[in-house]
N, C-alpha and C positions, 0 to 999 in steps of 0.2 A: 776600336769601337768605344764610343762615349758611354758614360754611365746610363744616360737616359735611353739610348738606343738598346743597350743590353737589357734594361728593365722592360722595354717594349717587346723585345724578342722573347724574353722569359714569360711575359704575359701571354703572348701568342701561343707559346708551347703549352702553357698551363690550360688555356682555353681549348686547344686541340685535344689534350689528354682528358680533360674533364668531360667535354661534350662527347667525344668518341667513346670514352670509357663507360659513361652512363648509358649511351645508346647500345653498346655491346652487352652490358649487364641486363638491360631491358630485353634484348633479343634472347639472351641465354636463359634468364630466370623466368620471363613471362612467355617465351617462345613466340614473340611477335615477329613476323617475317619481315625481312628487309625489302622484299619484292611484293608489289600488290598482286592480288589474284592467286597467291600461293595456296594450294590445297593439300590436305592431308587425308590419307585413307582411313576410313572409319568403318567398323563392322557393327551393324545393328543385329543383335542376337535376341531371339525371343524363346523363352522356355515355357512350354505348355504342360501342365500337370492335369491328367485325366484320371478320374476315379468314380466309383459308384457309391453314393452316400447311402448309409444304412438306416436313416431316419432319425438319428440322434445328433448330438453335437459333433463337430468335426474340427480337427486340428491337423494342419498340413505344414510340414517343415521341409524346406528345400535348401541344400547347401549352395551358397553363392560365392563367386570369386570376387576378389578385390582388385588386385593388380597382377594378373597372370603374367608369366614370363613373355616378354616381347609385346605386351599390351598394357594399356592404362585405362582404367574405368573412368568414363567421363560423366555419364548420367545413368540413372536407373529408376524404374517405376513399375508398379504392379497395377494390373487392370483386372479386377475380379469383383463385379458388383455384388453387394450384399455381404461381403467378407471384410473382416478387419485384417489389416496387414501391418506388420512391423518387421524391422531388421534387427536381429539379436546378435551381438558379438560375444563369443565365448572367451574363456580364460586364455586359450591358446591363440586367440586372434581369429578363429574361424567365424565366418559370417553365415547366418542362416535366415532365410526369409520365412516368416510364419504367418499363415492364414488361419483365421478362426471364425466359426459361425455357430450359432446356437442350435439350429436344426437344419439338417441336410439330408436330402433323399433324392435318389435317381442320379443320372449322369451329371457330372460336374466338370468344369474346365476352368483352370486358374492360369493366369498369364503373368510372366515377369519379363520385362524388356530392359536391356542394357546396351549402352553404346561403349565400344572399346576402340581406343585410338592405337594404331600401330606405331610403336616407338622403336628407336634405334637401340641396339644392345644385343648381347649374346644370350638367347633364350636357354642355352644349355647350362649357363652358370646360374644356378638357383641356390642361394645360401641356405645352410642348415640352421634352423633356430632351435636353441636348446641342445640337449643331448638325447637323441632318440635311442631307445633301447629295443632289443629284439622281443617280439611277443611270442609266447609259447603257443604253438599251433595245437589244434584239437584233433589230431589224427587218432583214429581208433584202429585197433588191430583188425585185419592184417596190414592196413594202409600205413601204420606207424613203422612197421618193419620195412616195408617197401621204400618209405621215405628215407630211412637211415641208410639202406643199401645204395640207393640212388645218389644220396649226398656223398657217401664215401667214394664212389666212382668219380664224381665231379671234383671233389677235393683233390684227388690224386692227379687230375688233369689240369689243375689251376694253381695260381700262385697268389692271387689277391681277390678282393670281392668282385671286381668287374669281370675277371676271367671266370670266376665261379658262377656268376650270373649267366654268362654266355654258355658255359658248359651245361648247366642245368637246363637252359632253354633248348640246347641241341639234343640232350638226352630225352626230354619230354616230347619233342617234335619229330625226331628222326629215327627213333628206335622202334622198328616195326615188330621185332620179335621179343622185345624187352617186356617181360611180364610185370615188372615193378612199375614201369612208366604207364603201361596200360591200366594197371590197377589204380594208380593215382589219378589218371585222367577220368576214370569211371567214378571215383569217389568225389572228385572236385572238378566239375565240367569246365568252369571258368579258368582259362590258361593264366590270366593275370593273378587271380586269387591263389591258384595252386603254386605258381612260381614264388609269390610273396611268402606263402606259408613255408615252403621249402627253405628259402633264404633265412627266414627267422629261425627255423629249426637248426640251421647251420651257424647261427650266431650273427647274422647280418640283419640290421634293423630295416627291413624292406617294408614298403607300403604301396598300396594300389592307388593310382591316380587315373582320372578319366578326363578326356578332352574332346573337343568338337573339331572335326575336320571342316574348316571353313571353305565354303564354295558358294559363289554368288547365286542368290535367288533359289536356294535349296530349302525344302520343307520337310518336316517330320524326320529329322535325322537323329539317330541314337548317338550315344557317347562311345568313344573308343577308349579301351583300357590300356594303361601302361604300368610299369613297375619302376619305382624309384628306390635307390639305395644311397646312403651317405658315404661320400669318399672325399677326404681332405677338405672337409667343411663345405662341400657342395653336394647337392642332390644330383645323381646321375640317372637319366631316364633310359629305360630299355623297352623295346617291343617284346612282349611276352611270347609272341609266336615266332618271329624271325630272329630275335636276339640283337637286332640293330640298336646301337647306342645313339642317343641324342633325340631331341624333340623334332619331329617332322615339321616341314615348313607349313605354315597356315594351320597350325593346330593350337587352339586356345584351351589351356588347362582349366577346366571348370571345377573339378572336385579333386582334392589332394589329401588323401588320408583322413584322419579325424573321424567324425561320425559318419553315418550312412548318407548317401546322396539324397534320399527321399524317405521321409517318415509320414505315414498317414494314419491318423486315429479317427475312427468313425467312418471308415470307408474301406472298400476292397477293390481289387483289380486296378490298382494304381500303376501309372506309368508316366514318364516324363520324356518329351521329345523336343527337338530344337529346330527352329527355322532361322535363317540368316540372310542378310542383305548387305552388300558392300556399297558404301557411299563415299563421295568425295566432298569434304566440308572445308570451307575457307579457313585457313590457318588463323587468321585474325579473329574470327568468330570463336574458334576453339580456345584461343588465348583468353578472351574476355570471359568465357564461361568457366574456365578452369582456375584462373588466377585473379579473379575479380577482387578477392579479399587481400591480395598481397600488398605489402607496404609500397612497392614500386607502382602498382596499379592505383593505389590510393592517392598518389601524387600525380597521376596522369590525367589528361584532359577527358578521357572516357568516363571518369568518375563524376563529371559535371552534368547538369541537366542538358537535354538535347538542344534546347535553344542556345545555351551558352557554347555548346560544342560547335554549332554551326558558325557562331561568331569567331571563335578561335581558329576554326579551320581556314578562314580567310586571313585573319591577323597573322598567323604563323607563316604566311607567304610573303609578308612585307619585308622581312630581312633579306630574302633572296632578291626581291626587287631593288632593295637598297644596295646590295652587292653589285647588281648589274649597272645601276646608275653610277656607283663609284668607279667601276672598271671603265665604263664608256666615257666618263668625263675626265678621269685622271690618266688612264692609260691610253685610250683611243683619242680623246680630245673632242668629243662631240658636244657642242653647246646645247644646253637645255634651258628651259624657262623655269629656273628654280631647281632644287634638289629633289623634293618629294613629289612634285607634280607628276613626273613620269610614272612613279610607283602607284600613285592613286589612279591614274588613268588605266594602267595595266590591271589593277585590281577591279576597276569598273568593267573592263572588257570581259573579265571572268563571269560577271553577272549578266551581261548581255550576250554579245558575240563580237568577234573582231570587226566584222564589216559594219554592223549596226553601231558598235561603239565608236568607230572612227567617224561615221556619218553624224552621229549625235554630237560628238565633241566639236567637230568642225562647224556644225550648224550653230551650236550654242555660242561658241567663241566668236564666230563670224558676226552673228547678230549683236553680240555684246560689244564688239569693236565699233560697229556702226552706231549703236546707241551711245557709246562712250564718246565718240566724236561730237555727237549732238550735245551731250552734257557738258563738254568742255566750253561751249559757248555760254553756258549759264554762270560761269565763274564760281562754281561750288568748291567748298573746301574738300580736302582729301577724304576725310572720314565720311562726309556726306555723299561724296561720289561713290565710295565703296558700298555704303549702305543702300544707295539707290540701285547700284548694280546687283546687289544681293536680291532685292525685290524683283528686278527685271529678270534675273536668271531663274528665280523660282517660277515666275509666270511663263517663261520660255519652256522650261522643263515640263510644266503642267500642260501647256499646249501640245508639246510633242507626245506626252503620255496619252492624252485624250485622242490625238490623231492616230497614234499607233494602235490604240484600242479599237477605234472605229474601222480601221483598215485591217484588223485582225492580226496585228503585229504585237503579240503579248509581251515579247522581250523588250519592247520600247518602254514598258512601265518601269523596268528596273533601272532606268537612267537616273532615278532619284538617288542612287547610290553615290553619284558624284558629289563630293563635298562642295556645298554652295559657296562658302566663303573662299575656298581655294580657287574656284573657277572665277569668281568675281575679282579676286586679287590678280589672277593671271591676266584677265582682260584689262585690268588697270595697268599692269606692268607693260603689257604689249602695246597699249595706247601711248604710254610715256615713251616707250622705245621707238614707236612709230614717229613721234614728234621729234625725238632727239637724234635717232640714227637712221630713220627712214624705213620704208616697208620691207626692204631687202633683209634687214636684220631681224625683223619680226618673222619673216618666213624661215630664216636660218634657225633661230631659236625654237620657234614653234614646230618646224619640221624635225629638228633634233629631238625635241621632247617626244614627238610621236614615234620616231624611229626607236628611241630607247624604250618607250612604253610598249611597243610591239615586241621587241626582243624580250623584255621582261615577261610579257604575257605568254609568249611561246614557251618559256621555261616554266612559268608558274602553272601553265595549263597541262603540263606533263603529268600523267597519272602517278608515276613513281615519285615525282617531287611532292605532290599533294599527300601521297601516302606517308612518305618519310617525315614531312614537316608536321603532320598531325600526330602520328604515332610515336615519333622520336623528337619531341620539341627541344631536347637538349642539343640537337644538331645545330640550332641557331647559334650556339657558342662557337661552333666551327666556322659558321658564316661570319660571325663577329671577328674571329681571328683573321679570316681572309680580308675583311675590310681594313683591319689594322695594318696588315701587310701592304695592301694597296695604298693606304694613306701615307706610307713612308717613301713612296716612289717619288723621286725628284728629277727624273731624266726627261728626255724628249717624249712628247706624245706621238702616237703613231701618225696622227694627222699632220704633225709638224716635221716629219722626217724629210718629206719632199722639199719643204720650204728651207730647211737647214742642211740639205744634203752636201752642199759644198763645204760647210764648216765641219761636218762629220766625216768627210772623205768618202762618202758613199758612191761617188761617181768614178772612183779609181778602181 
């Protein structure tokens, strides 16, 4: 292998790695899907706070989730006319939504709405932040004595924090004649709070968490309580009633330890309920909403104004058309009228339609050839002939556009996308070819151009091709690598195999 050929293959490999690598990075970092129409499940959750205002100022604070296990917060907003609203982040990273108003009386309803994207991952693996310490429970006698005796029994039957949690749950739920369990259940009615207090009394830093059981189109749902304990740097979740370990499917943890779920000042009889709705949102739309400020997105076409985006959406299809032309001319051996004309014709077909585009192109070129034959009798110079053809082509396209509008064919107006100078030059080349080689060669090259243009159009019109070319423009480097590989081919064209079959030994 020569040095120039080695450099060429190294360049091809570099282009493939660079283009494919950037596309993969954009897919992973920005979550842009490779397939068009890809949708992601999203839950729309609405929290409603109801209370009765007492006539004075009111302050309402609701604990808010950020990125619950198995979910990602996409957007959030509050809808409560007349109230001020802000989101406050505490020292421990807890987020609370705070509504305030100067004077409140009578029934009040506050709303907080958030969108959560379902993400891949293990919701059971929740990392522990900091060093949680057990909290001293406030049991009073005789509940304190009952707690110590119940914990002693559970410790005897367990070997670590997880088994201790399961044993305490079983003792609280299944001991019909156990006076200690009955006394504790009477003093602390909430099973989750009671289990967490017993675990803290036993030296385990337990906390109460509350989550929403997600079910499509459900309204006014309360929260379900769980108990979390730290084990090996991870929070382990337990059902305080059944003792089942792990976060149930379709449960969104809303409140996890910290302050209370809801605090209301200046009101009474407060409660919070939740409504939910499952949605399917295009993955591309989610990517633009979530990662619009990323450095990868900043260098993407989506950062440009809409008008420029529409232009680049077409321009990024040109490399694919160039690849088709290179393959058809070098590998297959289809003659065309120039190299770029088939690509431009295919691009114009995208603006009209295949049928109208073919009809318009044949009509314009046909009239141009007729007028070119007339101009040849005037003995004009080449530049003057081409300039005259440009004027004539403009008039022809204008007439076709007006006729199309009169007959209700609005797509005929988009024929102006055809490059005027290229069409005029094509008419001039075909006229010279007609004079030198005859009409048969004009039909061969003109027909070849249309065949290649149709093939390029069929590829460029695919939805997945348009999606990839616009959202992953670096894939044009991969197309460039393909063109470089095709450009090094020096063997027989497919159309020449029959002609040289005796030399190649194909008939044996």
